[in-house]
N, CA, C and O atoms as CSV, one atom per row, in Angstrom:
chain,resi,resn,atom,element,x,y,z
A,1,MET,N,N,115.087,103.094,44.745
A,1,MET,CA,C,114.648,103.619,43.477
A,1,MET,C,C,114.521,102.435,42.524
A,1,MET,O,O,115.427,101.607,42.424
A,2,ARG,N,N,113.402,102.362,41.835
A,2,ARG,CA,C,113.154,101.261,40.910
A,2,ARG,C,C,113.485,101.710,39.502
A,2,ARG,O,O,112.993,102.736,39.032
A,3,ARG,N,N,114.309,100.945,38.844
A,3,ARG,CA,C,114.687,101.247,37.464
A,3,ARG,C,C,114.386,100.035,36.613
A,3,ARG,O,O,114.661,98.902,37.007
A,4,ARG,N,N,113.824,100.275,35.450
A,4,ARG,CA,C,113.503,99.190,34.519
A,4,ARG,C,C,114.708,98.975,33.613
A,4,ARG,O,O,114.878,99.674,32.614
A,5,LEU,N,N,115.536,98.009,33.966
A,5,LEU,CA,C,116.735,97.679,33.192
A,5,LEU,C,C,116.953,96.184,33.260
A,5,LEU,O,O,116.367,95.486,34.088
A,6,VAL,N,N,117.764,95.733,32.418
A,6,VAL,CA,C,118.177,94.351,32.482
A,6,VAL,C,C,119.448,94.301,33.309
A,6,VAL,O,O,120.176,95.291,33.373
A,7,ALA,N,N,119.726,93.191,33.933
A,7,ALA,CA,C,120.767,93.155,34.951
A,7,ALA,C,C,122.110,92.655,34.468
A,7,ALA,O,O,122.203,91.854,33.538
A,8,VAL,N,N,123.148,93.146,35.121
A,8,VAL,CA,C,124.506,92.713,34.832
A,8,VAL,C,C,124.910,91.582,35.762
A,8,VAL,O,O,126.066,91.159,35.755
A,9,ALA,N,N,124.003,91.102,36.535
A,9,ALA,CA,C,124.322,90.071,37.520
A,9,ALA,C,C,124.890,88.823,36.892
A,9,ALA,O,O,125.578,88.067,37.577
A,10,VAL,N,N,124.641,88.572,35.641
A,10,VAL,CA,C,125.183,87.392,34.991
A,10,VAL,C,C,126.685,87.525,34.828
A,10,VAL,O,O,127.385,86.513,34.770
A,11,VAL,N,N,127.195,88.731,34.753
A,11,VAL,CA,C,128.624,88.947,34.551
A,11,VAL,C,C,129.452,88.188,35.578
A,11,VAL,O,O,130.336,87.426,35.185
A,12,PRO,N,N,129.207,88.359,36.887
A,12,PRO,CA,C,130.061,87.653,37.845
A,12,PRO,C,C,129.985,86.137,37.675
A,12,PRO,O,O,131.004,85.455,37.785
A,13,LEU,N,N,128.807,85.607,37.411
A,13,LEU,CA,C,128.667,84.170,37.239
A,13,LEU,C,C,129.445,83.696,36.020
A,13,LEU,O,O,130.133,82.677,36.076
A,14,LEU,N,N,129.338,84.418,34.941
A,14,LEU,CA,C,130.031,84.032,33.719
A,14,LEU,C,C,131.521,84.321,33.807
A,14,LEU,O,O,132.336,83.568,33.275
A,15,LEU,N,N,131.878,85.408,34.476
A,15,LEU,CA,C,133.292,85.745,34.622
A,15,LEU,C,C,134.027,84.694,35.438
A,15,LEU,O,O,135.178,84.369,35.143
A,16,LEU,N,N,133.372,84.161,36.462
A,16,LEU,CA,C,134.023,83.150,37.277
A,16,LEU,C,C,134.427,81.955,36.427
A,16,LEU,O,O,135.515,81.405,36.597
A,17,GLY,N,N,133.568,81.563,35.532
A,17,GLY,CA,C,133.896,80.451,34.651
A,17,GLY,C,C,134.996,80.818,33.675
A,17,GLY,O,O,135.889,80.011,33.416
A,18,ALA,N,N,134.945,82.010,33.137
A,18,ALA,CA,C,135.933,82.428,32.146
A,18,ALA,C,C,137.277,82.756,32.773
A,18,ALA,O,O,138.325,82.479,32.189
A,19,CYS,N,N,137.249,83.343,33.954
A,19,CYS,CA,C,138.494,83.762,34.593
A,19,CYS,C,C,139.132,82.654,35.410
A,19,CYS,O,O,140.329,82.708,35.696
A,20,GLY,N,N,138.368,81.670,35.783
A,20,GLY,CA,C,138.919,80.585,36.583
A,20,GLY,C,C,139.174,80.978,38.014
A,20,GLY,O,O,139.708,80.174,38.779
A,21,GLY,N,N,138.813,82.190,38.410
A,21,GLY,CA,C,138.959,82.618,39.780
A,21,GLY,C,C,140.397,82.796,40.232
A,21,GLY,O,O,140.636,82.986,41.425
A,22,SER,N,N,141.351,82.741,39.337
A,22,SER,CA,C,142.743,82.888,39.745
A,22,SER,C,C,143.073,84.352,39.956
A,22,SER,O,O,142.518,85.236,39.305
A,23,ASP,N,N,143.976,84.582,40.868
A,23,ASP,CA,C,144.393,85.948,41.170
A,23,ASP,C,C,145.849,86.090,40.772
A,23,ASP,O,O,146.709,85.361,41.265
A,24,SER,N,N,146.121,87.018,39.891
A,24,SER,CA,C,147.486,87.200,39.419
A,24,SER,C,C,148.369,87.853,40.469
A,24,SER,O,O,149.572,88.006,40.258
A,25,GLY,N,N,147.783,88.242,41.605
A,25,GLY,CA,C,148.561,88.845,42.662
A,25,GLY,C,C,148.701,90.338,42.534
A,25,GLY,O,O,149.219,90.985,43.444
A,26,SER,N,N,148.255,90.907,41.429
A,26,SER,CA,C,148.375,92.345,41.277
A,26,SER,C,C,147.040,93.012,41.568
A,26,SER,O,O,145.987,92.555,41.124
A,27,ALA,N,N,147.104,94.075,42.305
A,27,ALA,CA,C,145.892,94.818,42.640
A,27,ALA,C,C,145.567,95.775,41.510
A,27,ALA,O,O,146.468,96.238,40.811
A,28,PRO,N,N,144.280,96.080,41.321
A,28,PRO,CA,C,143.925,97.029,40.280
A,28,PRO,C,C,144.469,98.413,40.610
A,28,PRO,O,O,144.587,98.788,41.777
A,29,THR,N,N,144.791,99.149,39.585
A,29,THR,CA,C,145.223,100.520,39.778
A,29,THR,C,C,143.986,101.358,40.031
A,29,THR,O,O,143.111,101.456,39.171
A,30,ALA,N,N,143.910,101.953,41.186
A,30,ALA,CA,C,142.721,102.711,41.552
A,30,ALA,C,C,143.115,104.153,41.823
A,30,ALA,O,O,144.224,104.437,42.275
A,31,THR,N,N,142.201,105.046,41.543
A,31,THR,CA,C,142.457,106.458,41.793
A,31,THR,C,C,141.604,106.916,42.959
A,31,THR,O,O,140.481,106.448,43.145
A,32,GLU,N,N,142.129,107.804,43.716
A,32,GLU,CA,C,141.382,108.343,44.850
A,32,GLU,C,C,140.325,109.327,44.363
A,32,GLU,O,O,140.500,109.967,43.326
A,33,PRO,N,N,139.234,109.448,45.102
A,33,PRO,CA,C,138.189,110.382,44.698
A,33,PRO,C,C,138.660,111.823,44.806
A,33,PRO,O,O,139.588,112.136,45.552
A,34,GLY,N,N,138.013,112.681,44.058
A,34,GLY,CA,C,138.324,114.100,44.110
A,34,GLY,C,C,137.854,114.722,45.409
A,34,GLY,O,O,137.109,114.087,46.155
A,35,PRO,N,N,138.266,115.945,45.700
A,35,PRO,CA,C,137.940,116.575,46.972
A,35,PRO,C,C,136.455,116.856,47.148
A,35,PRO,O,O,136.005,117.012,48.284
A,36,ALA,N,N,135.677,116.928,46.080
A,36,ALA,CA,C,134.255,117.232,46.212
A,36,ALA,C,C,133.434,116.008,46.584
A,36,ALA,O,O,132.243,116.139,46.870
A,37,GLU,N,N,134.033,114.821,46.589
A,37,GLU,CA,C,133.286,113.599,46.876
A,37,GLU,C,C,133.401,113.231,48.346
A,37,GLU,O,O,134.487,113.283,48.924
A,38,SER,N,N,132.294,112.863,48.942
A,38,SER,CA,C,132.314,112.391,50.317
A,38,SER,C,C,132.366,110.874,50.314
A,38,SER,O,O,132.138,110.255,49.274
A,39,ALA,N,N,132.659,110.267,51.441
A,39,ALA,CA,C,132.801,108.814,51.516
A,39,ALA,C,C,131.502,108.087,51.201
A,39,ALA,O,O,131.547,106.958,50.713
A,40,SER,N,N,130.364,108.681,51.458
A,40,SER,CA,C,129.130,107.953,51.205
A,40,SER,C,C,128.266,108.605,50.139
A,40,SER,O,O,127.735,107.904,49.278
A,41,GLY,N,N,128.111,109.895,50.166
A,41,GLY,CA,C,127.190,110.590,49.272
A,41,GLY,C,C,127.534,110.548,47.811
A,41,GLY,O,O,126.981,109.733,47.072
A,42,ALA,N,N,128.430,111.403,47.370
A,42,ALA,CA,C,128.750,111.539,45.949
A,42,ALA,C,C,129.382,110.274,45.390
A,42,ALA,O,O,129.064,109.868,44.272
A,43,GLN,N,N,130.271,109.646,46.147
A,43,GLN,CA,C,130.898,108.413,45.680
A,43,GLN,C,C,129.864,107.308,45.503
A,43,GLN,O,O,129.850,106.621,44.482
A,44,GLY,N,N,129.008,107.141,46.490
A,44,GLY,CA,C,127.977,106.106,46.415
A,44,GLY,C,C,127.033,106.332,45.254
A,44,GLY,O,O,126.650,105.380,44.575
A,45,GLU,N,N,126.653,107.576,45.015
A,45,GLU,CA,C,125.757,107.899,43.895
A,45,GLU,C,C,126.447,107.638,42.561
A,45,GLU,O,O,125.831,107.096,41.643
A,46,ALA,N,N,127.718,108.019,42.443
A,46,ALA,CA,C,128.461,107.774,41.202
A,46,ALA,C,C,128.614,106.275,40.956
A,46,ALA,O,O,128.514,105.818,39.817
A,47,LEU,N,N,128.852,105.519,42.007
A,47,LEU,CA,C,128.974,104.066,41.883
A,47,LEU,C,C,127.642,103.460,41.453
A,47,LEU,O,O,127.609,102.607,40.566
A,48,GLU,N,N,126.563,103.885,42.062
A,48,GLU,CA,C,125.234,103.380,41.686
A,48,GLU,C,C,124.925,103.686,40.223
A,48,GLU,O,O,124.395,102.834,39.511
A,49,GLN,N,N,125.247,104.877,39.778
A,49,GLN,CA,C,125.011,105.235,38.377
A,49,GLN,C,C,125.844,104.368,37.434
A,49,GLN,O,O,125.366,103.980,36.368
A,50,ALA,N,N,127.083,104.063,37.817
A,50,ALA,CA,C,127.931,103.199,36.991
A,50,ALA,C,C,127.327,101.795,36.887
A,50,ALA,O,O,127.334,101.191,35.814
A,51,VAL,N,N,126.812,101.285,37.990
A,51,VAL,CA,C,126.198,99.955,37.987
A,51,VAL,C,C,124.984,99.936,37.069
A,51,VAL,O,O,124.817,99.000,36.286
A,52,VAL,N,N,124.146,100.943,37.154
A,52,VAL,CA,C,122.948,101.012,36.311
A,52,VAL,C,C,123.340,101.051,34.831
A,52,VAL,O,O,122.729,100.364,34.012
A,53,ARG,N,N,124.358,101.853,34.483
A,53,ARG,CA,C,124.809,101.919,33.082
A,53,ARG,C,C,125.425,100.596,32.634
A,53,ARG,O,O,125.224,100.162,31.500
A,54,ASP,N,N,126.176,99.957,33.531
A,54,ASP,CA,C,126.787,98.672,33.233
A,54,ASP,C,C,125.719,97.607,32.981
A,54,ASP,O,O,125.805,96.852,32.013
A,55,VAL,N,N,124.728,97.551,33.843
A,55,VAL,CA,C,123.625,96.603,33.695
A,55,VAL,C,C,122.920,96.823,32.357
A,55,VAL,O,O,122.656,95.875,31.617
A,56,ASP,N,N,122.628,98.060,32.065
A,56,ASP,CA,C,121.936,98.396,30.825
A,56,ASP,C,C,122.752,97.980,29.601
A,56,ASP,O,O,122.206,97.425,28.648
A,57,ALA,N,N,124.049,98.245,29.627
A,57,ALA,CA,C,124.903,97.900,28.486
A,57,ALA,C,C,125.069,96.386,28.350
A,57,ALA,O,O,124.959,95.846,27.249
A,58,PHE,N,N,125.331,95.709,29.451
A,58,PHE,CA,C,125.597,94.271,29.389
A,58,PHE,C,C,124.388,93.503,28.862
A,58,PHE,O,O,124.525,92.646,27.989
A,59,HIS,N,N,123.233,93.803,29.380
A,59,HIS,CA,C,122.032,93.073,28.965
A,59,HIS,C,C,121.340,93.699,27.773
A,59,HIS,O,O,120.388,93.135,27.235
A,60,GLY,N,N,121.810,94.851,27.361
A,60,GLY,CA,C,121.272,95.475,26.163
A,60,GLY,C,C,122.054,95.082,24.920
A,60,GLY,O,O,121.804,95.602,23.833
A,61,GLY,N,N,122.997,94.166,25.079
A,61,GLY,CA,C,123.768,93.681,23.941
A,61,GLY,C,C,124.875,94.613,23.495
A,61,GLY,O,O,125.421,94.441,22.406
A,62,ARG,N,N,125.220,95.601,24.316
A,62,ARG,CA,C,126.281,96.548,23.967
A,62,ARG,C,C,127.584,96.139,24.656
A,62,ARG,O,O,128.018,96.762,25.625
A,63,ALA,N,N,128.188,95.082,24.132
A,63,ALA,CA,C,129.384,94.504,24.751
A,63,ALA,C,C,130.515,95.510,24.872
A,63,ALA,O,O,131.218,95.518,25.882
A,64,ASP,N,N,130.710,96.367,23.858
A,64,ASP,CA,C,131.787,97.372,23.921
A,64,ASP,C,C,131.617,98.277,25.136
A,64,ASP,O,O,132.573,98.537,25.866
A,65,ASP,N,N,130.395,98.751,25.343
A,65,ASP,CA,C,130.128,99.643,26.476
A,65,ASP,C,C,130.293,98.915,27.803
A,65,ASP,O,O,130.885,99.451,28.740
A,66,ALA,N,N,129.769,97.695,27.884
A,66,ALA,CA,C,129.842,96.936,29.130
A,66,ALA,C,C,131.284,96.553,29.469
A,66,ALA,O,O,131.666,96.572,30.639
A,67,TYR,N,N,132.080,96.209,28.470
A,67,TYR,CA,C,133.473,95.817,28.698
A,67,TYR,C,C,134.263,96.970,29.320
A,67,TYR,O,O,135.184,96.745,30.104
A,68,ALA,N,N,133.904,98.180,28.972
A,68,ALA,CA,C,134.577,99.355,29.527
A,68,ALA,C,C,134.344,99.492,31.030
A,68,ALA,O,O,135.104,100.176,31.716
A,69,PHE,N,N,133.300,98.845,31.544
A,69,PHE,CA,C,133.023,98.894,32.978
A,69,PHE,C,C,133.804,97.851,33.770
A,69,PHE,O,O,133.714,97.833,34.998
A,70,LEU,N,N,134.559,96.991,33.116
A,70,LEU,CA,C,135.393,96.026,33.827
A,70,LEU,C,C,136.694,96.689,34.263
A,70,LEU,O,O,137.221,97.558,33.570
A,71,SER,N,N,137.202,96.275,35.409
A,71,SER,CA,C,138.489,96.787,35.878
A,71,SER,C,C,139.594,96.316,34.944
A,71,SER,O,O,139.416,95.362,34.187
A,72,ALA,N,N,140.724,96.984,35.003
A,72,ALA,CA,C,141.868,96.597,34.178
A,72,ALA,C,C,142.272,95.156,34.474
A,72,ALA,O,O,142.624,94.410,33.561
A,73,ARG,N,N,142.223,94.768,35.732
A,73,ARG,CA,C,142.572,93.399,36.119
A,73,ARG,C,C,141.637,92.395,35.442
A,73,ARG,O,O,142.095,91.376,34.925
A,74,CYS,N,N,140.339,92.673,35.441
A,74,CYS,CA,C,139.381,91.758,34.814
A,74,CYS,C,C,139.541,91.747,33.296
A,74,CYS,O,O,139.413,90.695,32.669
A,75,ARG,N,N,139.820,92.907,32.701
A,75,ARG,CA,C,140.023,92.935,31.245
A,75,ARG,C,C,141.257,92.136,30.843
A,75,ARG,O,O,141.285,91.550,29.761
A,76,GLN,N,N,142.279,92.102,31.701
A,76,GLN,CA,C,143.471,91.295,31.405
A,76,GLN,C,C,143.149,89.807,31.455
A,76,GLN,O,O,143.719,89.019,30.700
A,77,GLU,N,N,142.245,89.426,32.333
A,77,GLU,CA,C,141.898,88.017,32.498
A,77,GLU,C,C,140.844,87.534,31.510
A,77,GLU,O,O,140.741,86.333,31.258
A,78,LEU,N,N,140.062,88.447,30.949
A,78,LEU,CA,C,138.938,88.064,30.105
A,78,LEU,C,C,139.033,88.748,28.740
A,78,LEU,O,O,138.824,89.957,28.645
A,79,PRO,N,N,139.345,87.998,27.688
A,79,PRO,CA,C,139.412,88.595,26.348
A,79,PRO,C,C,138.044,89.116,25.914
A,79,PRO,O,O,137.008,88.571,26.293
A,80,PHE,N,N,138.061,90.174,25.118
A,80,PHE,CA,C,136.816,90.789,24.682
A,80,PHE,C,C,135.935,89.816,23.903
A,80,PHE,O,O,134.713,89.845,24.052
A,81,THR,N,N,136.525,88.960,23.080
A,81,THR,CA,C,135.709,88.031,22.285
A,81,THR,C,C,134.892,87.114,23.188
A,81,THR,O,O,133.736,86.823,22.884
A,82,GLU,N,N,135.471,86.660,24.283
A,82,GLU,CA,C,134.737,85.832,25.246
A,82,GLU,C,C,133.657,86.661,25.955
A,82,GLU,O,O,132.540,86.191,26.172
A,83,PHE,N,N,134.008,87.884,26.305
A,83,PHE,CA,C,133.049,88.758,26.978
A,83,PHE,C,C,131.847,89.031,26.074
A,83,PHE,O,O,130.708,89.036,26.541
A,84,ARG,N,N,132.094,89.256,24.797
A,84,ARG,CA,C,131.004,89.508,23.856
A,84,ARG,C,C,130.059,88.300,23.786
A,84,ARG,O,O,128.840,88.462,23.732
A,85,ARG,N,N,130.622,87.105,23.789
A,85,ARG,CA,C,129.815,85.887,23.794
A,85,ARG,C,C,128.968,85.817,25.067
A,85,ARG,O,O,127.794,85.452,25.018
A,86,MET,N,N,129.567,86.168,26.198
A,86,MET,CA,C,128.844,86.161,27.468
A,86,MET,C,C,127.711,87.180,27.456
A,86,MET,O,O,126.629,86.918,27.980
A,87,THR,N,N,127.960,88.334,26.862
A,87,THR,CA,C,126.926,89.368,26.769
A,87,THR,C,C,125.729,88.852,25.980
A,87,THR,O,O,124.583,89.055,26.379
A,88,SER,N,N,125.992,88.194,24.877
A,88,SER,CA,C,124.906,87.629,24.070
A,88,SER,C,C,124.125,86.585,24.848
A,88,SER,O,O,122.896,86.554,24.787
A,89,GLN,N,N,124.825,85.732,25.577
A,89,GLN,CA,C,124.158,84.704,26.378
A,89,GLN,C,C,123.314,85.325,27.485
A,89,GLN,O,O,122.187,84.893,27.729
A,90,ALA,N,N,123.857,86.331,28.149
A,90,ALA,CA,C,123.126,86.971,29.240
A,90,ALA,C,C,121.856,87.642,28.735
A,90,ALA,O,O,120.809,87.568,29.379
A,91,THR,N,N,121.950,88.290,27.595
A,91,THR,CA,C,120.788,88.960,27.013
A,91,THR,C,C,119.698,87.940,26.715
A,91,THR,O,O,118.519,88.195,26.959
A,92,ALA,N,N,120.089,86.789,26.189
A,92,ALA,CA,C,119.114,85.744,25.868
A,92,ALA,C,C,118.584,85.060,27.127
A,92,ALA,O,O,117.427,84.640,27.155
A,93,LEU,N,N,119.399,84.944,28.153
A,93,LEU,CA,C,119.043,84.218,29.365
A,93,LEU,C,C,117.966,84.885,30.204
A,93,LEU,O,O,116.987,84.242,30.581
A,94,ASP,N,N,118.136,86.159,30.495
A,94,ASP,CA,C,117.232,86.763,31.472
A,94,ASP,C,C,116.354,87.867,30.934
A,94,ASP,O,O,115.589,88.450,31.702
A,95,GLY,N,N,116.421,88.183,29.664
A,95,GLY,CA,C,115.498,89.160,29.102
A,95,GLY,C,C,115.519,90.495,29.815
A,95,GLY,O,O,116.571,90.969,30.243
A,96,ASP,N,N,114.367,91.087,29.937
A,96,ASP,CA,C,114.230,92.426,30.521
A,96,ASP,C,C,113.889,92.316,32.008
A,96,ASP,O,O,112.757,92.581,32.414
A,97,ASP,N,N,114.857,91.930,32.799
A,97,ASP,CA,C,114.684,91.730,34.235
A,97,ASP,C,C,114.866,93.065,34.954
A,97,ASP,O,O,115.907,93.701,34.793
A,98,PRO,N,N,113.886,93.507,35.740
A,98,PRO,CA,C,114.022,94.816,36.404
A,98,PRO,C,C,115.054,94.801,37.531
A,98,PRO,O,O,115.028,93.934,38.404
A,99,LEU,N,N,115.942,95.755,37.494
A,99,LEU,CA,C,116.944,95.964,38.532
A,99,LEU,C,C,116.283,96.781,39.636
A,99,LEU,O,O,115.644,97.796,39.360
A,100,ARG,N,N,116.434,96.345,40.879
A,100,ARG,CA,C,115.818,97.083,41.979
A,100,ARG,C,C,116.663,96.970,43.247
A,100,ARG,O,O,117.551,96.126,43.364
A,101,ASP,N,N,116.352,97.840,44.171
A,101,ASP,CA,C,117.027,97.868,45.465
A,101,ASP,C,C,118.550,97.924,45.327
A,101,ASP,O,O,119.271,97.144,45.949
A,102,VAL,N,N,119.019,98.848,44.510
A,102,VAL,CA,C,120.460,99.021,44.325
A,102,VAL,C,C,121.017,99.728,45.551
A,102,VAL,O,O,120.542,100.796,45.933
A,103,GLU,N,N,122.023,99.127,46.158
A,103,GLU,CA,C,122.705,99.729,47.305
A,103,GLU,C,C,124.189,99.758,47.001
A,103,GLU,O,O,124.807,98.715,46.787
A,104,ALA,N,N,124.756,100.944,46.982
A,104,ALA,CA,C,126.176,101.110,46.690
A,104,ALA,C,C,126.865,101.762,47.877
A,104,ALA,O,O,126.381,102.755,48.421
A,105,THR,N,N,127.981,101.206,48.267
A,105,THR,CA,C,128.782,101.758,49.348
A,105,THR,C,C,130.190,101.981,48.814
A,105,THR,O,O,130.813,101.061,48.283
A,106,ALA,N,N,130.682,103.191,48.953
A,106,ALA,CA,C,132.008,103.526,48.440
A,106,ALA,C,C,132.834,104.167,49.537
A,106,ALA,O,O,132.337,104.966,50.330
A,107,ASP,N,N,134.105,103.800,49.564
A,107,ASP,CA,C,135.039,104.367,50.520
A,107,ASP,C,C,136.391,104.494,49.825
A,107,ASP,O,O,137.114,103.513,49.656
A,108,GLY,N,N,136.712,105.706,49.431
A,108,GLY,CA,C,137.968,105.912,48.712
A,108,GLY,C,C,137.883,105.324,47.317
A,108,GLY,O,O,136.983,105.652,46.544
A,109,ALA,N,N,138.826,104.453,47.003
A,109,ALA,CA,C,138.918,103.887,45.666
A,109,ALA,C,C,138.250,102.517,45.554
A,109,ALA,O,O,138.375,101.855,44.523
A,110,ARG,N,N,137.558,102.091,46.578
A,110,ARG,CA,C,136.887,100.787,46.574
A,110,ARG,C,C,135.427,100.956,46.971
A,110,ARG,O,O,135.060,101.864,47.718
A,111,GLY,N,N,134.607,100.050,46.446
A,111,GLY,CA,C,133.199,100.068,46.790
A,111,GLY,C,C,132.590,98.693,46.622
A,111,GLY,O,O,133.192,97.790,46.041
A,112,THR,N,N,131.386,98.555,47.141
A,112,THR,CA,C,130.626,97.326,46.948
A,112,THR,C,C,129.217,97.696,46.525
A,112,THR,O,O,128.713,98.773,46.843
A,113,VAL,N,N,128.592,96.778,45.801
A,113,VAL,CA,C,127.248,96.996,45.288
A,113,VAL,C,C,126.412,95.757,45.556
A,113,VAL,O,O,126.882,94.629,45.406
A,114,SER,N,N,125.175,95.979,45.951
A,114,SER,CA,C,124.196,94.904,46.079
A,114,SER,C,C,122.952,95.340,45.339
A,114,SER,O,O,122.588,96.516,45.362
A,115,TYR,N,N,122.294,94.392,44.678
A,115,TYR,CA,C,121.034,94.684,44.007
A,115,TYR,C,C,120.251,93.400,43.819
A,115,TYR,O,O,120.794,92.297,43.893
A,116,GLU,N,N,118.960,93.571,43.574
A,116,GLU,CA,C,118.081,92.425,43.398
A,116,GLU,C,C,117.488,92.418,42.005
A,116,GLU,O,O,117.287,93.455,41.374
A,117,LEU,N,N,117.218,91.202,41.554
A,117,LEU,CA,C,116.563,90.966,40.276
A,117,LEU,C,C,115.439,89.963,40.504
A,117,LEU,O,O,115.408,89.285,41.531
A,118,ASP,N,N,114.525,89.867,39.560
A,118,ASP,CA,C,113.453,88.888,39.677
A,118,ASP,C,C,114.010,87.472,39.751
A,118,ASP,O,O,113.492,86.639,40.494
A,119,VAL,N,N,115.056,87.198,38.991
A,119,VAL,CA,C,115.729,85.903,39.057
A,119,VAL,C,C,116.740,86.012,40.204
A,119,VAL,O,O,117.815,86.590,40.043
A,120,GLU,N,N,116.384,85.451,41.358
A,120,GLU,CA,C,117.183,85.667,42.564
A,120,GLU,C,C,118.634,85.208,42.424
A,120,GLU,O,O,119.530,85.824,43.001
A,121,SER,N,N,118.875,84.156,41.682
A,121,SER,CA,C,120.248,83.675,41.524
A,121,SER,C,C,121.129,84.682,40.789
A,121,SER,O,O,122.354,84.565,40.820
A,122,LEU,N,N,120.529,85.660,40.136
A,122,LEU,CA,C,121.287,86.694,39.432
A,122,LEU,C,C,121.503,87.943,40.274
A,122,LEU,O,O,122.237,88.846,39.875
A,123,SER,N,N,120.863,87.994,41.446
A,123,SER,CA,C,121.048,89.137,42.340
A,123,SER,C,C,122.473,89.148,42.872
A,123,SER,O,O,123.122,88.104,42.944
A,124,GLU,N,N,122.953,90.313,43.241
A,124,GLU,CA,C,124.324,90.468,43.735
A,124,GLU,C,C,124.328,90.960,45.170
A,124,GLU,O,O,123.472,91.750,45.567
A,125,ARG,N,N,125.289,90.491,45.940
A,125,ARG,CA,C,125.544,90.965,47.299
A,125,ARG,C,C,127.026,91.293,47.407
A,125,ARG,O,O,127.878,90.435,47.176
A,126,ASP,N,N,127.325,92.520,47.755
A,126,ASP,CA,C,128.706,92.962,47.990
A,126,ASP,C,C,129.635,92.699,46.809
A,126,ASP,O,O,130.757,92.224,46.985
A,127,GLN,N,N,129.164,93.007,45.617
A,127,GLN,CA,C,129.986,92.887,44.411
A,127,GLN,C,C,131.082,93.957,44.467
A,127,GLN,O,O,130.767,95.132,44.658
A,128,PRO,N,N,132.362,93.587,44.308
A,128,PRO,CA,C,133.448,94.565,44.422
A,128,PRO,C,C,133.590,95.442,43.177
A,128,PRO,O,O,133.524,94.954,42.049
A,129,TRP,N,N,133.785,96.733,43.401
A,129,TRP,CA,C,134.065,97.716,42.352
A,129,TRP,C,C,135.266,98.534,42.796
A,129,TRP,O,O,135.510,98.684,43.994
A,130,VAL,N,N,136.017,99.064,41.837
A,130,VAL,CA,C,137.177,99.919,42.122
A,130,VAL,C,C,137.110,101.170,41.248
A,130,VAL,O,O,136.512,101.168,40.172
A,131,ARG,N,N,137.742,102.242,41.742
A,131,ARG,CA,C,137.851,103.466,40.950
A,131,ARG,C,C,139.141,103.411,40.158
A,131,ARG,O,O,140.229,103.290,40.722
A,132,GLU,N,N,139.008,103.503,38.832
A,132,GLU,CA,C,140.161,103.529,37.934
A,132,GLU,C,C,139.919,104.595,36.878
A,132,GLU,O,O,138.802,104.751,36.387
A,133,ASP,N,N,140.947,105.309,36.541
A,133,ASP,CA,C,140.865,106.304,35.466
A,133,ASP,C,C,139.668,107.242,35.647
A,133,ASP,O,O,139.021,107.627,34.673
A,134,GLY,N,N,139.385,107.598,36.877
A,134,GLY,CA,C,138.323,108.559,37.166
A,134,GLY,C,C,136.913,108.006,37.156
A,134,GLY,O,O,135.962,108.778,37.279
A,135,GLY,N,N,136.739,106.698,37.012
A,135,GLY,CA,C,135.395,106.107,37.005
A,135,GLY,C,C,135.359,104.791,37.766
A,135,GLY,O,O,136.401,104.223,38.095
A,136,TRP,N,N,134.163,104.317,38.041
A,136,TRP,CA,C,133.975,103.067,38.744
A,136,TRP,C,C,134.006,101.893,37.784
A,136,TRP,O,O,133.417,101.953,36.705
A,137,ARG,N,N,134.703,100.805,38.177
A,137,ARG,CA,C,134.850,99.610,37.338
A,137,ARG,C,C,134.526,98.360,38.156
A,137,ARG,O,O,134.906,98.238,39.321
A,138,ASN,N,N,133.813,97.439,37.511
A,138,ASN,CA,C,133.455,96.164,38.130
A,138,ASN,C,C,134.719,95.318,38.288
A,138,ASN,O,O,135.409,95.034,37.308
A,139,ASP,N,N,135.017,94.918,39.522
A,139,ASP,CA,C,136.234,94.146,39.793
A,139,ASP,C,C,135.902,92.730,40.244
A,139,ASP,O,O,136.680,92.105,40.965
A,140,ASP,N,N,134.760,92.229,39.823
A,140,ASP,CA,C,134.312,90.904,40.237
A,140,ASP,C,C,134.700,89.872,39.178
A,140,ASP,O,O,133.869,89.436,38.381
A,141,CYS,N,N,135.967,89.495,39.189
A,141,CYS,CA,C,136.439,88.460,38.266
A,141,CYS,C,C,137.313,87.517,39.029
A,141,CYS,O,O,137.830,86.556,38.459
């Protein structure tokens, strides 16, 4: 499915610099899916929708909305003021880049996402996401 959005792919690149790639040793708190969700269908669709909203918020300059899509672990490592600066840079960097070929795979409280952008270096492969507080959160920090 082709969607005209700007991409959140800059987040992992910028987060790596801001987070330093260190792991505090604590795993994110994740919640298990509800009984109506299957391992691939409903979970995968919900994850894909979260990615699309995250991409739209991050590159649309809505730092508050995009920050909410980060996992608790990533929010602990990345202060909001730095994230807001990154959002502004990403918006200026890649403009209105179409997000395409979104593939989301979810299994329980963990998932991965891959997608392509016109700027290939911003495309993502197997970006980690986790389920927290009833929603999907980007755990790529």
